[in-house]
All heavy atoms as atom14 arrays in JSON, in Angstrom:
{
  "sequence": "EAVYNLLSWVRDNDDRGVDDLMQEIDHLFVHSTADANVQS",
  "atom14_mask": [
    [1, 1, 1, 1, 1, 1, 1, 1, 1, 0, 0, 0, 0, 0],
    [1, 1, 1, 1, 1, 0, 0, 0, 0, 0, 0, 0, 0, 0],
    [1, 1, 1, 1, 1, 1, 1, 0, 0, 0, 0, 0, 0, 0],
    [1, 1, 1, 1, 1, 1, 1, 1, 1, 1, 1, 1, 0, 0],
    [1, 1, 1, 1, 1, 1, 1, 1, 0, 0, 0, 0, 0, 0],
    [1, 1, 1, 1, 1, 1, 1, 1, 0, 0, 0, 0, 0, 0],
    [1, 1, 1, 1, 1, 1, 1, 1, 0, 0, 0, 0, 0, 0],
    [1, 1, 1, 1, 1, 1, 0, 0, 0, 0, 0, 0, 0, 0],
    [1, 1, 1, 1, 1, 1, 1, 1, 1, 1, 1, 1, 1, 1],
    [1, 1, 1, 1, 1, 1, 1, 0, 0, 0, 0, 0, 0, 0],
    [1, 1, 1, 1, 1, 1, 1, 1, 1, 1, 1, 0, 0, 0],
    [1, 1, 1, 1, 1, 1, 1, 1, 0, 0, 0, 0, 0, 0],
    [1, 1, 1, 1, 1, 1, 1, 1, 0, 0, 0, 0, 0, 0],
    [1, 1, 1, 1, 1, 1, 1, 1, 0, 0, 0, 0, 0, 0],
    [1, 1, 1, 1, 1, 1, 1, 1, 0, 0, 0, 0, 0, 0],
    [1, 1, 1, 1, 1, 1, 1, 1, 1, 1, 1, 0, 0, 0],
    [1, 1, 1, 1, 0, 0, 0, 0, 0, 0, 0, 0, 0, 0],
    [1, 1, 1, 1, 1, 1, 1, 0, 0, 0, 0, 0, 0, 0],
    [1, 1, 1, 1, 1, 1, 1, 1, 0, 0, 0, 0, 0, 0],
    [1, 1, 1, 1, 1, 1, 1, 1, 0, 0, 0, 0, 0, 0],
    [1, 1, 1, 1, 1, 1, 1, 1, 0, 0, 0, 0, 0, 0],
    [1, 1, 1, 1, 1, 1, 1, 1, 0, 0, 0, 0, 0, 0],
    [1, 1, 1, 1, 1, 1, 1, 1, 1, 0, 0, 0, 0, 0],
    [1, 1, 1, 1, 1, 1, 1, 1, 1, 0, 0, 0, 0, 0],
    [1, 1, 1, 1, 1, 1, 1, 1, 0, 0, 0, 0, 0, 0],
    [1, 1, 1, 1, 1, 1, 1, 1, 0, 0, 0, 0, 0, 0],
    [1, 1, 1, 1, 1, 1, 1, 1, 1, 1, 0, 0, 0, 0],
    [1, 1, 1, 1, 1, 1, 1, 1, 0, 0, 0, 0, 0, 0],
    [1, 1, 1, 1, 1, 1, 1, 1, 1, 1, 1, 0, 0, 0],
    [1, 1, 1, 1, 1, 1, 1, 0, 0, 0, 0, 0, 0, 0],
    [1, 1, 1, 1, 1, 1, 1, 1, 1, 1, 0, 0, 0, 0],
    [1, 1, 1, 1, 1, 1, 0, 0, 0, 0, 0, 0, 0, 0],
    [1, 1, 1, 1, 1, 1, 1, 0, 0, 0, 0, 0, 0, 0],
    [1, 1, 1, 1, 1, 0, 0, 0, 0, 0, 0, 0, 0, 0],
    [1, 1, 1, 1, 1, 1, 1, 1, 0, 0, 0, 0, 0, 0],
    [1, 1, 1, 1, 1, 0, 0, 0, 0, 0, 0, 0, 0, 0],
    [1, 1, 1, 1, 1, 1, 1, 1, 0, 0, 0, 0, 0, 0],
    [1, 1, 1, 1, 1, 1, 1, 0, 0, 0, 0, 0, 0, 0],
    [1, 1, 1, 1, 1, 1, 1, 1, 1, 0, 0, 0, 0, 0],
    [1, 1, 1, 1, 1, 1, 0, 0, 0, 0, 0, 0, 0, 0]
  ],
  "atom14_positions": [
    [[6.09, -3.59, -6.69], [5.87, -4.0, -8.16], [5.88, -5.52, -8.32], [4.96, -6.07, -9.03], [7.01, -3.39, -8.99], [6.85, -3.65, -10.5], [7.88, -3.0, -11.32], [8.77, -2.43, -10.77], [7.84, -3.23, -12.54], [0.0, 0.0, 0.0], [0.0, 0.0, 0.0], [0.0, 0.0, 0.0], [0.0, 0.0, 0.0], [0.0, 0.0, 0.0]],
    [[6.82, -6.2, -7.61], [6.92, -7.66, -7.67], [5.57, -8.23, -7.17], [5.02, -9.24, -7.77], [8.09, -8.22, -6.94], [0.0, 0.0, 0.0], [0.0, 0.0, 0.0], [0.0, 0.0, 0.0], [0.0, 0.0, 0.0], [0.0, 0.0, 0.0], [0.0, 0.0, 0.0], [0.0, 0.0, 0.0], [0.0, 0.0, 0.0], [0.0, 0.0, 0.0]],
    [[5.03, -7.67, -6.08], [3.76, -8.25, -5.51], [2.61, -7.96, -6.57], [1.86, -8.91, -6.76], [3.38, -7.55, -4.21], [2.04, -7.92, -3.7], [4.49, -7.84, -3.16], [0.0, 0.0, 0.0], [0.0, 0.0, 0.0], [0.0, 0.0, 0.0], [0.0, 0.0, 0.0], [0.0, 0.0, 0.0], [0.0, 0.0, 0.0], [0.0, 0.0, 0.0]],
    [[2.64, -6.88, -7.14], [1.51, -6.54, -8.11], [1.66, -7.54, -9.31], [0.66, -8.06, -9.72], [1.71, -5.11, -8.71], [0.72, -4.76, -9.71], [-0.64, -4.43, -9.37], [1.07, -4.78, -11.09], [-1.45, -4.15, -10.38], [0.14, -4.47, -12.03], [-1.15, -4.14, -11.69], [-2.07, -3.87, -12.7], [0.0, 0.0, 0.0], [0.0, 0.0, 0.0]],
    [[2.81, -7.81, -9.79], [3.13, -8.75, -10.85], [2.62, -10.14, -10.45], [2.08, -10.85, -11.24], [4.59, -8.74, -11.29], [4.99, -7.48, -11.95], [4.14, -6.69, -12.47], [6.3, -7.2, -12.02], [0.0, 0.0, 0.0], [0.0, 0.0, 0.0], [0.0, 0.0, 0.0], [0.0, 0.0, 0.0], [0.0, 0.0, 0.0], [0.0, 0.0, 0.0]],
    [[3.02, -10.52, -9.25], [2.51, -11.83, -8.75], [1.0, -11.96, -8.76], [0.46, -12.96, -9.18], [3.17, -12.1, -7.39], [2.79, -13.44, -6.77], [3.43, -14.57, -7.68], [3.43, -13.58, -5.32], [0.0, 0.0, 0.0], [0.0, 0.0, 0.0], [0.0, 0.0, 0.0], [0.0, 0.0, 0.0], [0.0, 0.0, 0.0], [0.0, 0.0, 0.0]],
    [[0.37, -10.87, -8.23], [-1.09, -10.95, -8.16], [-1.7, -11.01, -9.51], [-2.64, -11.77, -9.8], [-1.61, -9.68, -7.35], [-1.31, -9.76, -5.93], [-1.77, -8.36, -5.35], [-2.03, -10.89, -5.15], [0.0, 0.0, 0.0], [0.0, 0.0, 0.0], [0.0, 0.0, 0.0], [0.0, 0.0, 0.0], [0.0, 0.0, 0.0], [0.0, 0.0, 0.0]],
    [[-1.09, -10.26, -10.46], [-1.55, -10.27, -11.85], [-1.38, -11.72, -12.43], [-2.22, -12.23, -13.11], [-0.8, -9.26, -12.74], [-1.08, -8.02, -12.17], [0.0, 0.0, 0.0], [0.0, 0.0, 0.0], [0.0, 0.0, 0.0], [0.0, 0.0, 0.0], [0.0, 0.0, 0.0], [0.0, 0.0, 0.0], [0.0, 0.0, 0.0], [0.0, 0.0, 0.0]],
    [[-0.28, -12.34, -12.08], [0.01, -13.67, -12.62], [-0.99, -14.67, -12.08], [-1.5, -15.43, -12.8], [1.5, -14.02, -12.24], [1.89, -15.43, -12.77], [2.55, -15.54, -13.97], [1.79, -16.68, -12.24], [2.75, -16.84, -14.18], [2.32, -17.55, -13.15], [1.15, -17.2, -11.08], [2.28, -19.03, -12.88], [1.11, -18.48, -10.84], [1.69, -19.37, -11.74]],
    [[-1.26, -14.56, -10.77], [-2.26, -15.49, -10.14], [-3.64, -15.23, -10.81], [-4.27, -16.2, -11.15], [-2.37, -15.18, -8.67], [-3.53, -15.96, -7.99], [-1.11, -15.55, -7.93], [0.0, 0.0, 0.0], [0.0, 0.0, 0.0], [0.0, 0.0, 0.0], [0.0, 0.0, 0.0], [0.0, 0.0, 0.0], [0.0, 0.0, 0.0], [0.0, 0.0, 0.0]],
    [[-4.03, -14.02, -11.07], [-5.32, -13.68, -11.62], [-5.42, -14.27, -13.04], [-6.39, -14.84, -13.4], [-5.54, -12.23, -11.6], [-6.98, -11.79, -12.14], [-7.1, -10.42, -12.27], [-6.31, -9.91, -13.34], [-5.32, -8.83, -13.28], [-5.28, -8.28, -12.07], [-4.66, -8.45, -14.31], [0.0, 0.0, 0.0], [0.0, 0.0, 0.0], [0.0, 0.0, 0.0]],
    [[-4.31, -14.13, -13.76], [-4.26, -14.57, -15.23], [-4.19, -16.09, -15.34], [-4.54, -16.64, -16.34], [-3.19, -13.85, -16.0], [-3.47, -12.26, -16.08], [-4.64, -11.91, -15.85], [-2.46, -11.59, -16.29], [0.0, 0.0, 0.0], [0.0, 0.0, 0.0], [0.0, 0.0, 0.0], [0.0, 0.0, 0.0], [0.0, 0.0, 0.0], [0.0, 0.0, 0.0]],
    [[-3.68, -16.72, -14.23], [-3.35, -18.15, -14.41], [-3.99, -18.91, -13.33], [-3.39, -19.94, -12.96], [-1.8, -18.31, -14.35], [-1.14, -17.61, -15.56], [-1.07, -18.08, -16.6], [-0.51, -16.49, -15.33], [0.0, 0.0, 0.0], [0.0, 0.0, 0.0], [0.0, 0.0, 0.0], [0.0, 0.0, 0.0], [0.0, 0.0, 0.0], [0.0, 0.0, 0.0]],
    [[-5.17, -18.56, -12.87], [-5.73, -19.26, -11.72], [-6.19, -20.69, -12.13], [-6.64, -21.44, -11.2], [-6.92, -18.42, -11.11], [-8.0, -18.1, -12.15], [-7.93, -18.51, -13.37], [-9.02, -17.47, -11.75], [0.0, 0.0, 0.0], [0.0, 0.0, 0.0], [0.0, 0.0, 0.0], [0.0, 0.0, 0.0], [0.0, 0.0, 0.0], [0.0, 0.0, 0.0]],
    [[-6.15, -21.01, -13.38], [-6.56, -22.33, -13.79], [-5.36, -23.29, -13.67], [-5.55, -24.55, -13.97], [-7.15, -22.34, -15.14], [-6.17, -21.8, -16.25], [-5.29, -21.05, -15.79], [-6.39, -22.1, -17.42], [0.0, 0.0, 0.0], [0.0, 0.0, 0.0], [0.0, 0.0, 0.0], [0.0, 0.0, 0.0], [0.0, 0.0, 0.0], [0.0, 0.0, 0.0]],
    [[-4.17, -22.76, -13.44], [-3.02, -23.67, -13.3], [-2.89, -24.09, -11.84], [-3.51, -23.54, -10.9], [-1.76, -22.82, -13.71], [-1.76, -22.56, -15.24], [-0.71, -21.61, -15.67], [0.58, -22.06, -15.56], [1.75, -21.46, -16.01], [1.59, -20.3, -16.5], [2.86, -22.03, -15.83], [0.0, 0.0, 0.0], [0.0, 0.0, 0.0], [0.0, 0.0, 0.0]],
    [[-2.04, -25.1, -11.7], [-1.9, -25.69, -10.4], [-1.25, -24.87, -9.34], [-0.53, -23.94, -9.68], [0.0, 0.0, 0.0], [0.0, 0.0, 0.0], [0.0, 0.0, 0.0], [0.0, 0.0, 0.0], [0.0, 0.0, 0.0], [0.0, 0.0, 0.0], [0.0, 0.0, 0.0], [0.0, 0.0, 0.0], [0.0, 0.0, 0.0], [0.0, 0.0, 0.0]],
    [[-1.44, -25.2, -8.07], [-0.71, -24.45, -7.04], [0.78, -24.71, -7.12], [1.55, -23.85, -6.71], [-1.25, -25.01, -5.68], [-0.54, -24.35, -4.46], [-2.77, -24.54, -5.46], [0.0, 0.0, 0.0], [0.0, 0.0, 0.0], [0.0, 0.0, 0.0], [0.0, 0.0, 0.0], [0.0, 0.0, 0.0], [0.0, 0.0, 0.0], [0.0, 0.0, 0.0]],
    [[1.14, -25.88, -7.58], [2.56, -26.1, -7.69], [3.25, -25.12, -8.63], [4.3, -24.63, -8.34], [2.76, -27.55, -8.39], [2.5, -28.61, -7.31], [2.42, -28.33, -6.13], [2.33, -29.83, -7.74], [0.0, 0.0, 0.0], [0.0, 0.0, 0.0], [0.0, 0.0, 0.0], [0.0, 0.0, 0.0], [0.0, 0.0, 0.0], [0.0, 0.0, 0.0]],
    [[2.6, -24.81, -9.76], [3.2, -23.74, -10.6], [3.29, -22.45, -9.9], [4.26, -21.72, -10.06], [2.25, -23.56, -11.77], [2.27, -24.63, -12.8], [3.32, -25.37, -12.68], [1.43, -24.81, -13.71], [0.0, 0.0, 0.0], [0.0, 0.0, 0.0], [0.0, 0.0, 0.0], [0.0, 0.0, 0.0], [0.0, 0.0, 0.0], [0.0, 0.0, 0.0]],
    [[2.29, -22.16, -9.06], [2.37, -20.81, -8.36], [3.51, -20.88, -7.3], [4.23, -19.88, -7.24], [1.04, -20.68, -7.56], [0.93, -19.48, -6.67], [1.16, -18.17, -7.41], [-0.41, -19.37, -5.94], [0.0, 0.0, 0.0], [0.0, 0.0, 0.0], [0.0, 0.0, 0.0], [0.0, 0.0, 0.0], [0.0, 0.0, 0.0], [0.0, 0.0, 0.0]],
    [[3.68, -22.01, -6.65], [4.78, -22.09, -5.72], [6.13, -21.96, -6.44], [7.03, -21.25, -5.87], [4.7, -23.45, -4.99], [3.57, -23.58, -3.98], [3.63, -22.29, -2.76], [1.99, -21.66, -2.77], [0.0, 0.0, 0.0], [0.0, 0.0, 0.0], [0.0, 0.0, 0.0], [0.0, 0.0, 0.0], [0.0, 0.0, 0.0], [0.0, 0.0, 0.0]],
    [[6.29, -22.54, -7.58], [7.47, -22.37, -8.32], [7.72, -20.92, -8.72], [8.84, -20.43, -8.64], [7.48, -23.27, -9.59], [7.54, -24.76, -9.31], [7.57, -25.56, -10.56], [7.06, -25.12, -11.59], [8.01, -26.83, -10.5], [0.0, 0.0, 0.0], [0.0, 0.0, 0.0], [0.0, 0.0, 0.0], [0.0, 0.0, 0.0], [0.0, 0.0, 0.0]],
    [[6.71, -20.29, -9.11], [6.71, -18.88, -9.52], [7.22, -18.0, -8.27], [8.08, -17.18, -8.41], [5.35, -18.31, -9.99], [5.47, -17.04, -10.75], [6.19, -17.13, -12.08], [6.36, -18.25, -12.61], [6.48, -16.03, -12.59], [0.0, 0.0, 0.0], [0.0, 0.0, 0.0], [0.0, 0.0, 0.0], [0.0, 0.0, 0.0], [0.0, 0.0, 0.0]],
    [[6.63, -18.26, -7.02], [7.03, -17.55, -5.9], [8.45, -17.89, -5.56], [9.24, -16.94, -5.24], [6.01, -18.01, -4.79], [4.65, -17.43, -5.02], [6.54, -17.4, -3.46], [3.62, -17.92, -4.0], [0.0, 0.0, 0.0], [0.0, 0.0, 0.0], [0.0, 0.0, 0.0], [0.0, 0.0, 0.0], [0.0, 0.0, 0.0], [0.0, 0.0, 0.0]],
    [[8.87, -19.11, -5.59], [10.28, -19.36, -5.33], [11.08, -18.66, -6.24], [12.18, -18.13, -5.84], [10.52, -20.92, -5.58], [9.9, -21.72, -4.38], [9.65, -21.09, -3.33], [9.82, -22.99, -4.55], [0.0, 0.0, 0.0], [0.0, 0.0, 0.0], [0.0, 0.0, 0.0], [0.0, 0.0, 0.0], [0.0, 0.0, 0.0], [0.0, 0.0, 0.0]],
    [[10.8, -18.68, -7.54], [11.61, -17.91, -8.58], [11.72, -16.42, -8.16], [12.84, -15.9, -8.25], [10.99, -18.15, -9.87], [11.72, -17.65, -10.96], [12.88, -18.22, -11.41], [11.64, -16.54, -11.87], [13.37, -17.57, -12.54], [12.67, -16.56, -12.79], [0.0, 0.0, 0.0], [0.0, 0.0, 0.0], [0.0, 0.0, 0.0], [0.0, 0.0, 0.0]],
    [[10.64, -15.85, -7.79], [10.55, -14.49, -7.4], [11.5, -14.23, -6.18], [12.3, -13.29, -6.27], [9.19, -13.98, -7.04], [8.37, -13.2, -8.01], [6.96, -12.95, -7.51], [9.02, -11.97, -8.4], [0.0, 0.0, 0.0], [0.0, 0.0, 0.0], [0.0, 0.0, 0.0], [0.0, 0.0, 0.0], [0.0, 0.0, 0.0], [0.0, 0.0, 0.0]],
    [[11.36, -14.95, -5.18], [12.12, -14.73, -3.98], [13.68, -15.04, -4.22], [14.5, -14.18, -3.69], [11.6, -15.69, -2.79], [10.44, -15.01, -2.21], [9.21, -15.58, -2.36], [10.57, -13.88, -1.35], [7.99, -15.03, -1.72], [9.47, -13.39, -0.79], [8.25, -13.87, -0.88], [0.0, 0.0, 0.0], [0.0, 0.0, 0.0], [0.0, 0.0, 0.0]],
    [[13.96, -16.09, -5.0], [15.42, -16.33, -5.32], [16.0, -15.06, -5.95], [17.08, -14.6, -5.59], [15.49, -17.54, -6.24], [16.93, -17.58, -6.81], [15.22, -18.86, -5.36], [0.0, 0.0, 0.0], [0.0, 0.0, 0.0], [0.0, 0.0, 0.0], [0.0, 0.0, 0.0], [0.0, 0.0, 0.0], [0.0, 0.0, 0.0], [0.0, 0.0, 0.0]],
    [[15.23, -14.55, -6.93], [15.8, -13.32, -7.67], [15.83, -12.12, -6.78], [16.71, -11.31, -6.92], [15.02, -13.19, -8.98], [15.37, -14.16, -10.04], [16.55, -13.95, -10.83], [14.85, -15.26, -10.42], [16.65, -15.03, -11.6], [15.63, -15.81, -11.42], [0.0, 0.0, 0.0], [0.0, 0.0, 0.0], [0.0, 0.0, 0.0], [0.0, 0.0, 0.0]],
    [[14.83, -12.02, -5.95], [14.74, -10.81, -5.05], [15.94, -10.83, -4.09], [16.61, -9.75, -3.95], [13.5, -10.85, -4.23], [12.38, -10.69, -5.12], [0.0, 0.0, 0.0], [0.0, 0.0, 0.0], [0.0, 0.0, 0.0], [0.0, 0.0, 0.0], [0.0, 0.0, 0.0], [0.0, 0.0, 0.0], [0.0, 0.0, 0.0], [0.0, 0.0, 0.0]],
    [[16.23, -11.91, -3.47], [17.33, -12.0, -2.48], [18.67, -11.84, -3.25], [19.59, -11.18, -2.75], [17.32, -13.27, -1.68], [17.22, -14.4, -2.65], [16.14, -13.29, -0.71], [0.0, 0.0, 0.0], [0.0, 0.0, 0.0], [0.0, 0.0, 0.0], [0.0, 0.0, 0.0], [0.0, 0.0, 0.0], [0.0, 0.0, 0.0], [0.0, 0.0, 0.0]],
    [[18.77, -12.45, -4.41], [19.99, -12.34, -5.23], [20.29, -10.92, -5.59], [21.38, -10.3, -5.38], [19.96, -13.16, -6.43], [0.0, 0.0, 0.0], [0.0, 0.0, 0.0], [0.0, 0.0, 0.0], [0.0, 0.0, 0.0], [0.0, 0.0, 0.0], [0.0, 0.0, 0.0], [0.0, 0.0, 0.0], [0.0, 0.0, 0.0], [0.0, 0.0, 0.0]],
    [[19.23, -10.16, -6.0], [19.32, -8.77, -6.32], [19.75, -7.91, -5.11], [20.58, -7.0, -5.17], [18.09, -8.2, -6.97], [17.83, -8.76, -8.32], [18.73, -9.31, -8.93], [16.64, -8.66, -8.86], [0.0, 0.0, 0.0], [0.0, 0.0, 0.0], [0.0, 0.0, 0.0], [0.0, 0.0, 0.0], [0.0, 0.0, 0.0], [0.0, 0.0, 0.0]],
    [[19.14, -8.21, -3.95], [19.39, -7.42, -2.77], [20.96, -7.67, -2.34], [21.51, -6.75, -1.95], [18.53, -7.91, -1.63], [0.0, 0.0, 0.0], [0.0, 0.0, 0.0], [0.0, 0.0, 0.0], [0.0, 0.0, 0.0], [0.0, 0.0, 0.0], [0.0, 0.0, 0.0], [0.0, 0.0, 0.0], [0.0, 0.0, 0.0], [0.0, 0.0, 0.0]],
    [[21.37, -8.86, -2.48], [22.73, -9.2, -2.05], [23.66, -8.42, -3.02], [24.74, -7.95, -2.53], [23.08, -10.69, -2.17], [22.32, -11.5, -1.01], [21.98, -10.9, -0.03], [22.13, -12.77, -1.32], [0.0, 0.0, 0.0], [0.0, 0.0, 0.0], [0.0, 0.0, 0.0], [0.0, 0.0, 0.0], [0.0, 0.0, 0.0], [0.0, 0.0, 0.0]],
    [[23.39, -8.3, -4.23], [24.31, -7.61, -5.2], [24.26, -6.08, -4.84], [25.32, -5.5, -4.93], [23.78, -7.83, -6.66], [24.56, -6.86, -7.59], [23.97, -9.18, -7.05], [0.0, 0.0, 0.0], [0.0, 0.0, 0.0], [0.0, 0.0, 0.0], [0.0, 0.0, 0.0], [0.0, 0.0, 0.0], [0.0, 0.0, 0.0], [0.0, 0.0, 0.0]],
    [[23.21, -5.6, -4.48], [23.04, -4.18, -4.14], [23.75, -3.75, -2.93], [24.26, -2.65, -2.77], [21.6, -3.72, -4.1], [20.96, -3.77, -5.46], [19.45, -3.48, -5.43], [18.91, -3.19, -4.32], [18.81, -3.58, -6.57], [0.0, 0.0, 0.0], [0.0, 0.0, 0.0], [0.0, 0.0, 0.0], [0.0, 0.0, 0.0], [0.0, 0.0, 0.0]],
    [[23.81, -4.59, -1.91], [24.36, -4.26, -0.65], [25.88, -4.43, -0.48], [26.57, -4.74, -1.57], [23.74, -5.11, 0.47], [23.9, -6.5, 0.24], [0.0, 0.0, 0.0], [0.0, 0.0, 0.0], [0.0, 0.0, 0.0], [0.0, 0.0, 0.0], [0.0, 0.0, 0.0], [0.0, 0.0, 0.0], [0.0, 0.0, 0.0], [0.0, 0.0, 0.0]]
  ]
}
């Protein structure tokens, strides 16, 4: 689901800079690992 959301974000915001995309990816991974740590 996260990957699908990311692809949708890229498609909808392809006129924005790569820096924005990198920040979005960082944000996703930070929250993904934090969630995983909480669950385990």
